[in-house]
N, C-alpha and C positions, 0 to 999 in steps of 0.2 A: 544402101549398106543396111543390113538389119540390126536392129536394135531391140526387137520384142517378138515375143513368141507366144502368141494367145491360143488357149485351148477351150473347146467345148466340153462339158463335163460328162453327160449321159451318152454313152456310144462311144467315149472316148477313154475317159478316165475311169467310168463307173459302167459296167455292164456292154451289152451289145446293142442298146437302143430300148425305148419302150415298146415297140411293137414285140419284141421276143419276151419281154417280161409279161406282156398281155397274153401272149400266147401260152406261156408256161402256166399261167392261172388257169388257162382253160376257156380263154376269149378268142373270139374271132375279130383281130385287127382290121379286116377288109369290112366285113358286115357293119362292125361298130364305129368305123372311120369318124363319121360326123361325130358322134357321142365322146370319142375320145378327142378328138380335137377341140371340142367345145368345153370340155373337163380340163384338158391340160391348158386351154387358154385361159380358162378363170384361174386355176392355179398358178400359171406363170404371171399374171398380172396380180396376184396375192389377193384375188376377190375372195377365193375360198382357203382355208387352211388346208395344211397338209394332211390332218385327220381328216377333214371333211372330202378331200381327194380320194385318200385311201379307201373311206367307206362307200364313195360312189363306185369306184373302181370294183370293190368286191361285190356290191349288190349288184351290178352290172353283169359280173361275170358268173354271180350266183354261187359266191363261197363265202365264207366268214371273214370278217377282218383280221382274224388271226392268221387264217390261210392266205390270204394277199399279203400280209407282212411277212410270213414265211417266204412266199415265192418271190418277194422283195429282196429279201436277205440271199437267196439261191441264185437269183437271175442278175443282181445289180452288184457283181464282185468288184472290189477297187483293184486296179491295174499298178501294183506297187514297183513293179519292173519300170514302167512308165513314169511314175512318179518319182523313181530314183533318179532318173534319167533327166527327168524336168531340174531336179535340186543341182543336178551337174549344170544343164545349160544355163541356170540362174546366174551361175558364177560370170557368165560372159553376156547374158541379155535379160532383159526385164521379162518377167513371166507374169502370166495373168489368166483368169478363167473368164470366158463370157459364155453364161449358161441361162437359157430358158428354165428356170426352175421357181417353186415357192420359196418365202422366207425360211431360213434356217436349216433347209433340205441339206445343202451343201456340208453343213457343220456335222449332220449326222451321217452322210453318206461318203464323204471323202476324211472328215474327221479335221477338228482344229489344228492339231499338230500339222498334218500335212499341209493343211492350206498355209499354215505360217512358215513352213520350212521351203515349199516350192514355190510360193506365188507372191508376187509383189501386190497384187490388186486382184479382187475378185468381183465380177460385176454379175449381178442375179437379178434378172428381169423383174420379178417379183417387187424387189427392194428399189429399182430406178423407173419402174412404170413403163418401159420399154422392151418389146419383145423380138427377137430375131424372127424375121429378116429385116425389121425396120433398120435401114442403114444409120440412123442417127445412134443406135446402140453400139454399133461397130466404132463410129467415131467417138463415142463416149469413153470406150475403153481405152482407146488409143490416147486421148486428152488426158485420162486419169495418169496414163504411164508417162505422160509427156514426151510422145513421140508422133511422127507423121504417120498417115496411115500407109505409106509407100515404103517404111522403115518397119512395117509388121509382117508376120507370118501368122495365119490362122489357120487352126486345124479343127474341123470338124467332120463327123460322121454323115453329115447329111448334105448332098452334092448343091442342093438348092441354096443352102447357106454359104457355102465356099464360093458359088457363083456370085452372090452378093459381096462378099468381101472382094473377090477378084474386081469387081465392077467398081469398086470404091477406091482400088488402086495397091491394095493389099496383095501379096502373094499369099496363095491358099492352097491348102491340100486335103483331100478327103481321107478320112482315117479308115483304114482298113483291118491291119494288124500291127503291132508294135515294131516287127522287124520291119515291115515294110515301110511304116512310117519313118524309121531311122534312115533307111535307104534313100527314101524320098527327101528328106531334109537335107541331106549331106550337102547336095549341090547348090541349095539354096543358101548354104551359110558359108560356102566357099568363096 
């Protein structure tokens, strides 16, 4: 029986994933994979601030911090249709975000009001010191929601993170579009 639905943030609630943002800024995410993974890793653990992260990315791509921030605003659009749907789901299920992100980034990218209205809990890697795909972070969010892993549905745009959730007993979906998500979720809730 499903008691909780847990969402990734970036690539699901916000934007289409970091690689698209990086590409829009003029970078090559394939060539710069090691740099991106290292810098994202530092940010996701809270070892560098969001400002430092943005400065590092802008420098690597060869644009100003202002241009990087403009790219972020253009690429990382909030999916308000999905958020409105999550508010509806919350009337029957516990809802949460499980995101690899830096401190306070979700307040900015999603907004405090949406976080309050749509989610029972928000687990951010930099705040808890655990980063997906570490199984402990999936267990942490279930514990904070006071549900068993097999009572959770997990949604992420990265198949590798979905596979970990499945291996822990969660039912999990790869997020592609809002329409497909609703179609894929329906039989899991029936």
